[in-house]
C-alpha positions as CSV (number, residue, x, y, z in Angstrom):
1,M,0.0,0.0,0.0
2,K,1.3,3.4,-1.0
3,T,1.6,6.0,1.8
4,V,1.1,9.8,2.0
5,L,2.2,12.1,4.8
6,T,0.2,15.3,5.5
7,I,1.9,18.1,7.5
8,A,-0.7,20.6,8.5
9,G,-3.0,21.9,11.2
10,S,-5.9,20.1,12.8
11,D,-9.5,21.3,12.0
12,S,-11.7,20.4,15.0
13,S,-14.8,20.5,12.7
14,G,-13.2,17.9,10.3
15,G,-13.7,19.9,7.1
16,A,-10.2,21.1,6.3
17,G,-6.6,20.6,7.4
18,I,-5.3,17.2,8.7
19,Q,-8.8,15.8,8.9
20,A,-9.7,16.6,5.2
21,D,-6.3,15.3,4.1
22,I,-6.7,11.9,5.9
23,K,-10.2,11.5,4.5
24,T,-8.9,12.3,1.0
25,I,-6.0,10.0,1.2
26,T,-8.1,7.2,2.6
27,A,-10.8,7.7,-0.1
28,H,-8.0,7.2,-2.7
29,G,-7.1,3.8,-1.2
30,L,-3.8,5.0,0.3
31,Y,-2.4,4.9,3.8
32,A,-2.4,8.3,5.6
33,M,0.0,9.6,8.1
34,S,0.1,13.1,9.8
35,A,2.4,15.5,11.5
36,I,0.3,18.2,13.2
37,T,1.6,21.8,13.2
38,A,-1.2,23.3,15.3
39,L,-4.5,22.5,17.0
40,T,-7.4,24.8,16.0
41,A,-10.7,25.5,17.5
42,Q,-12.9,26.1,14.5
43,N,-16.1,25.2,12.7
44,T,-17.9,26.1,9.5
45,T,-18.3,29.7,10.7
46,G,-14.7,30.5,11.5
47,V,-11.5,29.9,13.4
48,Y,-11.8,30.7,17.1
49,G,-8.4,29.6,18.5
50,I,-5.0,28.3,17.4
51,M,-2.4,26.5,19.5
52,E,0.9,25.8,17.7
53,V,3.1,22.8,18.5
54,T,6.7,23.5,19.3
55,P,9.4,23.1,16.6
56,E,10.9,20.3,18.7
57,F,7.7,18.4,18.9
58,L,7.1,18.8,15.1
59,A,10.6,17.5,14.5
60,N,9.9,14.5,16.8
61,Q,6.7,13.7,14.8
62,L,8.6,13.8,11.5
63,D,11.5,11.7,12.8
64,C,9.0,9.0,14.0
65,I,7.3,8.9,10.6
66,F,10.3,8.8,8.3
67,K,12.2,6.3,10.4
68,D,9.4,3.8,10.4
69,I,6.9,4.2,7.6
70,Y,8.6,6.2,4.8
71,P,6.0,8.2,2.8
72,D,5.7,7.9,-0.9
73,A,4.5,11.5,-1.1
74,V,4.2,14.5,1.2
75,K,1.5,17.2,1.3
76,I,2.2,20.4,3.3
77,G,-0.7,22.7,4.3
78,M,-0.9,25.6,6.7
79,V,2.2,26.2,8.8
80,S,2.0,29.5,10.6
81,S,5.5,30.3,11.8
82,A,9.0,30.6,10.3
83,A,10.4,28.2,13.0
84,L,8.0,25.4,12.0
85,I,8.6,26.0,8.3
86,E,12.4,25.7,8.9
87,V,11.9,22.4,10.8
88,I,9.9,20.9,8.0
89,A,12.3,22.0,5.3
90,D,15.3,20.6,7.3
91,K,13.6,17.2,7.9
92,L,12.4,16.8,4.3
93,K,16.0,17.4,3.1
94,E,17.4,15.1,5.8
95,Y,15.2,12.2,4.8
96,K,15.3,13.0,1.1
97,A,11.5,13.1,0.8
98,A,10.1,12.9,-2.7
99,H,6.8,14.0,-4.4
100,I,6.3,17.0,-2.2
101,V,3.1,19.0,-2.7
102,V,3.0,22.4,-1.0
103,D,-0.3,24.2,-0.6
104,P,1.0,27.7,0.3
105,V,-1.7,28.8,2.7
106,M,-0.9,32.5,2.9
107,V,-4.1,34.4,2.0
108,S,-7.7,33.5,2.6
109,T,-10.3,33.4,-0.1
110,S,-11.5,36.8,1.2
111,G,-8.0,38.3,0.9
112,S,-7.0,38.2,4.5
113,R,-3.3,37.5,5.2
114,L,-2.9,34.3,7.1
115,L,0.9,34.2,7.3
116,A,3.2,36.7,8.9
117,E,5.7,38.5,6.7
118,D,8.7,36.6,8.1
119,A,7.0,33.3,7.8
120,S,6.1,34.0,4.2
121,K,9.7,34.8,3.3
122,T,10.9,31.6,5.0
123,L,8.2,29.6,3.1
124,I,9.4,31.1,-0.2
125,K,13.1,30.6,0.6
126,T,13.2,27.2,2.2
127,L,10.1,25.1,1.6
128,I,8.7,26.0,-1.8
129,P,12.0,25.1,-3.7
130,L,11.6,21.6,-2.3
131,A,8.2,21.0,-3.9
132,Q,7.4,19.0,-7.0
133,V,4.4,21.3,-7.3
134,I,2.9,24.2,-5.4
135,T,-0.9,25.0,-5.5
136,P,-1.6,28.7,-4.8
137,N,-5.0,30.2,-5.2
138,I,-5.4,33.6,-6.9
139,P,-4.7,35.8,-3.8
140,E,-1.7,33.7,-2.9
141,T,-0.4,33.8,-6.4
142,E,-0.6,37.6,-6.3
143,V,1.5,37.7,-3.1
144,L,4.0,35.3,-4.6
145,C,4.5,37.1,-7.9
146,K,3.8,40.6,-6.6
147,M,1.3,41.5,-9.4
148,D,-2.5,41.7,-9.8
149,I,-4.2,38.9,-11.6
150,K,-7.2,39.9,-13.7
151,N,-7.3,37.3,-16.5
152,A,-5.9,34.1,-17.9
153,G,-2.9,35.9,-19.4
154,D,-2.0,37.3,-16.0
155,M,-2.1,33.8,-14.6
156,E,0.4,32.6,-17.2
157,Q,2.7,35.5,-16.5
158,A,2.4,34.9,-12.8
159,A,3.3,31.2,-13.1
160,V,6.4,32.1,-15.0
161,K,7.5,34.6,-12.3
162,I,6.9,32.1,-9.5
163,A,8.8,29.4,-11.3
164,E,11.9,31.5,-11.1
165,F,12.2,30.7,-7.4
166,T,10.7,27.2,-7.3
167,K,12.5,24.2,-8.8
168,G,9.2,22.4,-9.4
169,A,5.9,23.1,-11.1
170,V,3.2,25.7,-10.3
171,L,-0.5,25.0,-10.3
172,V,-2.3,28.4,-10.3
173,K,-5.9,27.6,-9.2
174,G,-8.6,29.6,-10.9
175,G,-11.9,30.5,-9.4
176,H,-12.2,33.7,-7.3
177,D,-14.6,35.1,-10.0
178,L,-11.8,34.9,-12.5
179,N,-12.5,32.0,-14.8
180,D,-14.9,29.4,-13.5
181,A,-12.8,26.5,-12.1
182,N,-10.0,26.3,-14.7
183,D,-6.5,25.9,-13.3
184,L,-3.1,26.5,-15.0
185,L,-0.3,24.0,-14.6
186,Y,3.1,25.4,-15.5
187,E,5.7,22.6,-15.6
188,A,9.2,22.6,-17.2
189,G,8.4,25.7,-19.3
190,T,5.1,24.4,-20.6
191,F,1.6,25.7,-19.9
192,E,-1.4,23.3,-19.6
193,W,-4.9,24.6,-18.9
194,I,-6.9,22.0,-16.9
195,N,-10.5,22.8,-17.1
196,G,-12.8,22.2,-14.2
197,E,-16.6,22.2,-13.6
198,R,-18.0,25.1,-11.6
199,I,-20.5,23.5,-9.3
200,E,-23.0,25.7,-7.5
201,N,-22.4,24.6,-3.9
202,P,-21.7,27.2,-1.2
203,N,-20.1,24.5,1.0
204,T,-16.5,24.7,0.0
205,H,-14.7,24.5,3.3
206,G,-11.4,22.6,2.8
207,T,-11.3,22.4,-1.0
208,G,-7.7,23.6,-1.2
209,C,-6.5,21.0,1.4
210,T,-8.5,18.3,-0.4
211,L,-7.1,19.2,-3.9
212,S,-3.5,19.2,-2.8
213,S,-3.9,15.9,-0.9
214,A,-5.5,14.3,-3.9
215,I,-2.6,15.4,-6.1
216,A,-0.2,13.9,-3.6
217,C,-2.1,10.6,-3.8
218,G,-1.7,10.5,-7.6
219,L,2.1,11.2,-7.3
220,A,2.4,8.5,-4.6
221,K,0.9,6.0,-7.0
222,G,3.4,6.9,-9.7
223,D,1.1,9.0,-11.9
224,T,2.4,12.0,-13.8
225,L,1.8,15.4,-12.3
226,S,-0.7,16.3,-15.1
227,D,-2.7,13.2,-14.6
228,S,-2.6,13.6,-10.8
229,V,-4.0,17.2,-11.1
230,K,-6.7,16.1,-13.5
231,A,-7.8,13.2,-11.3
232,A,-7.7,15.5,-8.2
233,K,-10.0,18.0,-9.9
234,E,-12.4,15.2,-10.8
235,Y,-12.4,14.1,-7.2
236,I,-13.1,17.6,-6.0
237,S,-16.0,17.9,-8.4
238,G,-17.5,14.7,-7.2
239,A,-17.2,15.7,-3.5
240,L,-18.9,19.0,-4.2
241,R,-21.6,17.5,-6.4
242,A,-22.5,15.1,-3.6
243,G,-24.1,18.2,-1.9
244,L,-23.2,17.5,1.7
245,N,-24.8,20.3,3.9
246,L,-23.5,20.4,7.5
247,G,-23.1,23.4,9.8
248,H,-24.2,27.0,9.8
249,G,-21.4,28.4,7.6
250,S,-19.4,27.2,4.6
251,G,-19.7,23.5,5.2
252,P,-17.3,20.6,4.3
253,L,-17.2,18.4,1.2
254,N,-18.3,14.8,1.1
255,H,-14.9,13.2,0.9
256,M,-16.4,9.7,0.9
257,F,-18.9,10.2,-1.9
258,R,-17.5,7.2,-3.7
259,I,-18.3,4.8,-0.9
C-alpha cells in the first residue's frame, strides 16, 4: 500500500486541514500519516483559536514517521510560523523526501493575510523550492508574484514569475470570480490549462486542502503530475456535487462520496 504524509494543522470540525487530508488519502485507497503543526478550535463559521506545536515536537513527529513508515508522497498545508517551516524543510531534506506538494496557505479566499511576513519569506526561501508542485489560489499567487491577476494571461505571466524561485511546477488555481474552475499548470516551461466544472455549492470548506492531498495521492501511486492534477479535480467535483450540507457556515465536502 502506498503512503502519504500530510503536514498541516488540525481542524476540529473535520472539514479542512489534517482531517480533510486523511479522509482524502483514505478515499483514494492509500495509507495516511500526519504531522500536526497546530491545533485549531474552528467550525464552518470561522476559526476561534490556534495552538501551535513547538518546533521540537514537530521534528519529533517527523522523525518518527520517516524512520518507520517512509511516505511515498508528502503534502504540506498551513504552517503558521517561520520556525516550524524551517523544521519541515530541514527534515524533508534530511530524509530525502520525494513527491512533495506544497499548498502555500498564505491568504484566505476573502483576501486576509494568514501568514506573517517573516514566515512568508521563510516559506518562499526554504520550503517552496523543495516542492514538486505548489498549489496557490489567486490571492496567494498575487502575493508570490507581486502582481495583480485579472485574466488568464496574468495567470500565465504569474506562473512564469513564480517558477523563477521554485524548482518544481506551479498550479495556479482559478476561481475567485476569474475563470470558472479552470486551473493553470506550468511545468518545465510548458503551460497546460486544466478545465474544471464550476458547481453551485456554497459548502467549499477545505477544497484547497483536499485538492493538494488528492494530487499527492496520484504522485504517490506513480502517476504523472498532469494526470494527478486532472484526477484530483475530478475528485473535488464529485465531492462538491454530492451536496453535503453540514453546519451553519461554509460547510465541508463529502470526501467519501464514492463509498
